[in-house]
C-alpha positions in Angstrom: -11.7 -6.1 -3.5 -14.0 -3.5 -5.0 -12.3 -0.6 -3.1 -9.0 -1.5 -4.7 -10.4 -1.7 -8.2 -12.1 1.7 -7.7 -9.0 3.5 -6.3 -6.5 1.8 -8.7 -8.6 1.0 -11.8 -5.8 0.6 -14.3 -3.0 -0.9 -12.3 -0.9 -4.0 -12.8 -2.8 -6.0 -10.2 -6.6 -6.0 -9.8 -8.4 -7.0 -6.6 -8.9 -10.6 -7.5 -5.3 -11.1 -8.5 -4.1 -9.5 -5.3 -6.1 -11.8 -3.2 -4.9 -14.8 -5.2 -1.3 -13.8 -4.5 -1.7 -13.9 -0.7 0.8 -16.2 0.9 3.7 -16.6 3.3 5.5 -13.5 1.9 2.5 -11.5 0.8 -0.3 -10.2 3.0 -3.2 -7.8 3.1 -4.8 -6.1 6.0 -8.1 -4.2 6.0 -10.4 -2.2 8.1 -14.2 -2.6 7.8 -17.1 -0.8 9.5 -19.9 -2.4 11.4 -21.9 -3.0 8.2 -18.9 -4.9 6.6 -17.9 -2.1 4.2 -14.2 -1.9 3.6 -12.9 1.4 4.8 -9.3 0.8 3.7 -6.6 -1.8 3.1 -2.9 -2.3 2.6 -1.2 -5.0 0.5 2.4 -5.7 1.2 5.1 -8.1 -0.1 8.1 -9.4 1.8 11.4 -10.3 0.1 13.4 -11.6 3.1 16.0 -13.3 0.9 16.8 -9.8 -0.5 16.5 -8.0 2.9 13.6 -5.9 1.9 9.8 -5.5 1.5 7.4 -3.3 -0.3 4.1 -1.6 0.2 2.4 -2.3 -3.0 -1.0 -0.7 -2.4 -2.6 1.3 0.4 -6.1 2.4 -0.3 -8.6 4.4 1.9 -12.2 5.1 1.1 -12.1 8.8 -0.1 -15.0 9.7 2.2 -12.9 9.0 5.4 -9.4 10.1 4.3 -7.6 12.2 6.9 -9.2 10.3 9.8 -6.2 8.0 10.6 -7.2 4.9 8.7 -4.2 5.1 6.4 -1.8 5.6 9.4 -3.2 2.6 11.2 -3.0 0.4 8.1 0.5 1.6 7.3 1.6 0.8 10.8 0.1 -2.7 10.6 1.8 -3.4 7.3 5.2 -2.2 8.5 4.9 -4.3 11.6 4.2 -7.4 9.6 7.0 -6.7 7.1 9.5 -6.1 9.9 8.5 -9.3 11.6 10.8 -10.9 9.0 14.2 -10.9 10.8 16.2 -10.2 7.6 14.1 -7.3 6.3 16.0 -4.0 6.7 14.4 -1.8 4.0 10.8 -1.1 2.9 10.0 0.7 -0.3 7.0 2.1 -2.0 5.9 4.2 -4.9 3.4 7.0 -4.7 2.1 9.5 -7.3 4.0 12.8 -6.7 0.7 14.7 -7.0 -0.7 12.8 -4.0 0.6 15.2 -1.3 -1.7 13.8 1.5 -0.2 10.3 1.0 3.4 11.7 0.8 2.9 13.6 4.0 1.7 10.4 5.7 4.6 8.4 4.5 7.1 11.0 5.5 5.5 11.2 8.9 6.0 7.5 9.3 9.7 7.8 8.5 9.9 7.3 4.7 12.1 9.5 2.6 12.0 10.3 -1.1 14.9 8.5 -2.8 13.9 8.7 -6.5 11.4 10.3 -8.7 10.0 8.5 -11.8 8.8 10.2 -14.9 6.2 8.7 -17.2 5.9 9.5 -20.8 3.0 8.3 -22.9 2.7 8.3 -26.7 -0.9 8.6 -28.0 -1.2 6.9 -31.3 
């Protein structure tokens, strides 16, 4: 998934690893144009034994952000996660500087519960 590796270049899971993890309790949904170019995707993980699920990644091609692709993918991912009878809560993490994404998540019913702070030490 080249789009994933472009949007999230230094994350804990690259595109190949994400695809390799797909299974009964992990899924990915994508939107492609007529030429086969990936416009966006969502990768979700279900933890039915713990009554929750998570949105691990949601990426949209920067050239079409704001056109509803993220909303459609988020709705699809939520629908899949809530298809597990025991799942009651869905969580996600988003960069606090990404106001467009935060607005979309809030519009879909998410609320801010915690804020994380990252410190780096340059050696």
